[in-house]
N, C-alpha and C positions, 0 to 999 in steps of 0.2 A: 607674611600676613597671619594674623592670629586666628585661632579657632572661632567659628561662629557659634555664639551662645545666646539663646533667647530665654528671657525670664518673664513669665506671666505675672502681672500685678493688677490690683484693683485700686481705683481711687478711693480715698477715705476722707471724710469731713470731720470725724470725731478725733480731736487732737488732745494732747496732754498726757501726763503720766498714767492717769487712771484709765483713759481709753486704750493706751498701749498695753497696760496689764490685762485688760479685758480681751483684747485681741489675742494675746499670747495664751491666755488660760482657756477661753471658751471656744476659740475658733482655730487654734494652732496656726496662727498667722504671725508673721514678723512685720512690725511697723518699720517703715522706711521713708526716706525723703530723697527727692530728686531736685537738685538745685543747679544754678549756673546758667550761662547763656543769657538770652534776652527775656526769657519767661520767668514768671514767679515760681518760687519753690512749690513743689507738688508732693503732698503726703500720699503714700500708697501702702498697701499691705500685700505681702507675698506669702504663699503657703510655705510653712517652715520646711516641710519635707523637700520641696522643690529647691529652695535656697540652699539647704544643707547638701543636697546632691550636687548642685552646681559648684559649691565650694570645694568638693572633692577633686575637681578638675583643676590642676595647676593653672591652666589657661584663664580661668575665671578672674584671676588677680592681675593679669597682664593683657587683657583683651578689651576691645570696645564691645559692650554688651547691647543687645537689642532688648529693651524693656517694653513689652506689649501691654498697653493700658486701654481697655475698651476699644480695641481695633486700631488704636494709634500706636506707632512704634517710636520710642525715644531712644536715641543712641547715647550711651553714658558709660562711664568707667566707675569702678568701685573705689571709694575714697576712705571709707571706714567701716569696720565690721565689729560690733560689740558682741562678745560671747559671754556666757555665764561662766564665772570663775571656777565652778566645780562640776557642772553638768554639761553634757553635749548639746547645748542650746544656743541659738543665735538670738540675741535680744533686740538688735536694731541694726539697720544698714543705711549708709549714706552713699548716694550716687551723684556723680557730677556729669551734667550734659556735655557733649562734645560737639564742636563744629568741625565737620570733615575738611574744611578749608583752613583750619588754624592748627598750629602745632600744639602738642600736649607733652607734658613730662610724665614719665611712667617708670616705675621700677620693674625690671624684667629679670627673671631668674636665669642663672647660668647653668648650662649642662656640660659637665666635664667628661671628655671622651678619652678613651685609650689610656687610662691611668695605669692599669696593670701591664700594659704592653710597652710602655716607654722604657728606654735603656736605663734610666736612673732608678727605676723600681725593679725591673726584671733582671738586670745584669749587675747593678751596682748596689743593690740593697737599700735604696733610699726610700723615704716616705714623703708623700705629698701633703702639703698644708694648703687649705683653702682660706685665703684671707678675707674674701667676700663671697657671697653666694648669689648676689643679685647686683645689677647696676642700674642707675637711673639714666634713661635716655630721653632725647627730645626728637620728635618726628611728627609728621601728619598722621592722623588716626589710621588711615589706610595702609601706612607703612609700618605700623607697630608690630614688632616681632613677638611671637608667643614666648620665645626663649632665645638665648644666644649661646652658641656652642663654643667651647674652649677645648681645642685639640691638644692633648698632652703627649702625643705620640713620640716626639723627638726630644723630649726633655732629658737632661742629664743632671747629676748632682750639682747643686749650686745654681741651677737655672731658675729664673724668676719670670713669670708672665705678668706684664703690666696692663693697665687699661688700654694703652696705645697699641698693644699687640692684638687686641680683640678684633676679629673680622666682623664688623658691623654691616648690616644690610644697607643697600643704597638708600639715602635719604634719612638715615638714622645717625644721630650724634650722641656722644657721651656728654652728659651735663657737666660732669667733673672736669673733663678736658676743655670744655668751653670756657672755663675760668682760668686756664693757663697750664703750661707744662709742669708746674710745681704740684699739680693735682693728679699727676700720672701715678696713681697708687698701685701697689702690687695686688694682683688678683689671686695668684697661686704660686707656690715655690716648692722646690724639691730639695730636701735636706737629709743629712746623715743622721740616723737615730743614735741616741746616746749609747756609748759602749762600742760602736763600730770602729774600724780601723781609721776612718777619716773623721770620726766624731771628735768633739771637744773633750769628752770624758774618757778616761782610761780605767779599765778594771784593775783593782788592787789585788795582787796575788795573795792567796791564802797563806797564813803564817803557820808552818808545820813545826816550828821549834817548840820544845818542851821546857817548862820551868824546872 
């Protein structure tokens, strides 16, 4: 189950680019929209400092959020976050309502464990390559994991961890694998660095001959 995160918001009626600019400049608010479900899209404003602080938590991007609007709580997930290209500012946020009885698709981060303790690194001098750092899963909102652990403890040189090797929580499925075994992509691998005894490259001895 993901971390519980609450975002306080205020309903707004003034729409359009001009109104959004005024919100950001005069009130330090972030314009946002909540859409989906059976209700009409709702425009809201969120304090920039509150939203910025929430985004510092990795779980913000992989959790069902409680958005409190005038005493009413809307459960939603973040779908898009527009940031300023050069300054630490959030310009706009899009949230999608969720139905706790219907499955959702969500990208969940991977947490790689025991990398320095695995034999392939500790004893064999290998290096770990992360092919992906998050996976898309499908599940009911209540089953949404904050992250998925990838235990590297027993990896040796040449070993590869695929999507099918991940230990997903009960009720959680990999979206890629739902499309067939040919989508069982590598998640992480352990390889020999260039120049090692088992590597493909071989160091060239220095030429000590004189002309």
